[in-house]
Steps between C-alpha positions, in 0.01 A plus 500: 500500500646152465300208359511311834343804672164457322284536808169673567388708794145492633450837328599340167239229557243769572580691181498188281196324650282790608465354851594744776812421703295499821270235353796288391637508855161394635494211254844392618422524871149354494527239225873436463473617139846586361813458703737795452868435538761726657818633354837502676405843634165366630284666233184311398472405133294279271616270218375463143292197599330695778426784259330251265298360790399850605390598148285186470346554842422863428330401176285237668390739776384748238268233362336375818747269673580546871856508626399230752435273199804610303743450790416128504579451129831373365675708233372256235143535627533878498607497136218259412235723661637805316477315167138410578395866521289570194410866540634718220673737742651209692665371184659840439617524861652153480691589183636815665616289796665255263681782322630624836637164607646421157667839495664434835621164374614668176290248308480701176363206301218458751414870494499503121271198490247677727509819292489326160201288599305799630589718200393222264160478665435861602735722299776735614264777621307272737826338613645837594189606689419169671838359603802707397403831662379333825823296503722807451306692766555229759869446436581866435573577865751214513682653203494854636633395842761254367336212682580269210797484269494748205532206258138407580380837376710477185372150415137596557521833319669354194252212477193725524660747260538224242132407532377857457726558200369180343150636552599828334652317206181300454327831418733576209223487240260725688387811303658828604295813564613861475513527878851487648635444850845528653604263783797570728647469850686781680877498533633226729167314501542154351187310609364449149229235538210738562604716208523198268148400602380849404675449166299181450167664590557802278622297204202267545282804435683596183705798614835601357748440781828680566661288769806658662525256790687558826710788633413769245616862552223756490661694214492184285128460563443865420695470174306207353164639615568822312640324192205260472231712663402216735183578699501211752779411744509208744733405782469230766684572825586195706767649727662834574873509417731628777504879514206526259260789570168362380291814543755714319521247216123496450503880500775501232306252287195725516695811400732360232233283338204734544344409164481128581273303729719307747374186675686367803430157652673265743547461878683833532192691383372506861802713597437773246379829642133584459600826333308516173666530159259527206684251280604244769266204556562248778380141461464343844375154403459243225134593483582867429743388231234276345246783497752731337570248225131461427429871518756670281643239266363343185497124546680297238184315399317825428798632309513182291140548391570857400802402291316213332 
């Protein structure tokens, strides 16, 4: 897709704003809100500026404003009203919207400023949960359907990757327990952000980490697990590579690594068969991941007291 073809369909606006396409059309017809253009082939599309306007309007409606009020505001007034929202959730929603628009504009400096400020005040874990994961969820469909240029995904992924790695490095002096975990992605899976976040969480709790990263053959995983007798394995599945048989792969993990407990998280988890394997554990949400961390791992603070 060429740079001058950066256009958005009404379905894109729905996915990014959370407002149904039918509702957007009603807003246009009844209130004159948004004015889609038409391509040379008579296909309706929306510009970057209209996407920004839609994101701001959607945010205001979630916090009590009526579209009849919003439609009378200028773009500057819209932005001002958004900045006046003081609810905690509204702040997070606004930052996610800003990340979306800055990504589209390829404003890396602006994105980094948003992330750095939030990390400084809340830490990397809260940043991931409150703004990065919601941001990735909302733009993920644009990436998967090639609605935006691949360079956007590369810029965003590399920036977030840097922030998570910096968080991991900040834990360098944490005490290490005798518990060990292996982290990996299947062959031809390269979406590493979720796995890096797991690395951060596990290292934060003092575990020894064997991080293999992306696209790891199963026999390599089996080799290091046997050599190091690693009891805990983690993978985070964001997308299914072409031709990848997910159910068969999970079955192979269960058989070849039968002496290890294997935890699988990520959006693809919902597509895994309900067939039960005794050593396979599916994590469907951040809350399930949080409960797991609290349940089976020694926290670094507790470990520090034991060592002292």
